[in-house]
C-alpha positions in Angstrom: 207.1 139.2 80.2 208.9 137.1 78.9 208.5 133.8 76.7 210.4 130.3 77.1 209.3 127.5 75.2 209.1 124.1 77.2 208.4 120.6 76.4 206.3 118.8 79.2 207.2 115.2 79.8 205.7 113.0 82.8 205.3 116.3 85.2 208.5 117.8 84.1 208.2 121.4 81.9 211.4 121.4 80.1 213.0 124.5 78.5 213.8 124.6 75.2 214.6 128.0 75.3 218.1 128.8 77.8 216.8 130.4 81.0 218.6 132.9 82.9 217.9 131.6 86.6 218.8 133.8 88.9 216.5 135.9 86.8 213.5 134.0 87.1 214.2 134.9 91.5 210.9 135.9 93.2 209.3 136.7 89.5 205.3 134.9 89.4 205.2 132.0 86.0 202.6 131.2 84.6 202.3 128.9 81.7 200.4 129.1 79.0 199.8 125.4 77.1 200.6 125.8 72.8 199.4 123.3 70.9 200.3 122.8 67.6 204.1 123.7 67.1 205.9 121.7 65.1 209.4 121.1 65.3 211.5 118.6 63.1 213.4 115.8 64.6 216.3 117.8 62.5 215.6 121.4 65.1 215.4 119.3 68.1 218.5 118.0 67.8 219.6 121.0 67.0 218.0 122.9 70.6 219.2 119.9 72.6 223.1 119.9 71.6 222.2 124.0 71.8 221.9 123.6 75.4 224.3 120.1 75.4 226.3 123.2 75.3 225.6 125.5 77.6 224.7 123.0 80.5 228.8 121.7 80.0 230.0 125.5 79.6 228.2 126.5 82.8 230.2 123.5 84.4 227.0 122.7 87.1 229.3 120.1 89.1 232.8 122.1 89.3 231.7 122.4 93.0 231.7 118.5 93.8 234.6 117.8 95.2 234.4 114.5 95.8 231.8 112.4 93.5 231.2 109.2 95.0 230.9 110.5 99.0 228.4 113.3 97.4 226.7 110.5 95.0 226.5 108.2 98.5 224.8 111.2 100.4 222.5 111.6 97.5 221.2 108.2 97.2 221.3 108.4 101.4 218.9 111.7 100.9 216.7 109.8 98.3 216.5 106.6 101.0 215.3 108.5 103.5 
């Protein structure tokens, strides 16, 4: 069993901790809501910086050769 902290906003869960997405494949995920954890603004900023740094390192859009064409395709798919 593994615990991953996340926040909830407008129907979505936003992970605070680092997640190994490949490791979640085919796993059953249960959500436990815990109230009362007080996080300071400084802690939030530190966590966000860490997440953005990890996102930057992962280079998630490296396979997109033509960003303009990709964006047009995404917008067309959303419009359908």
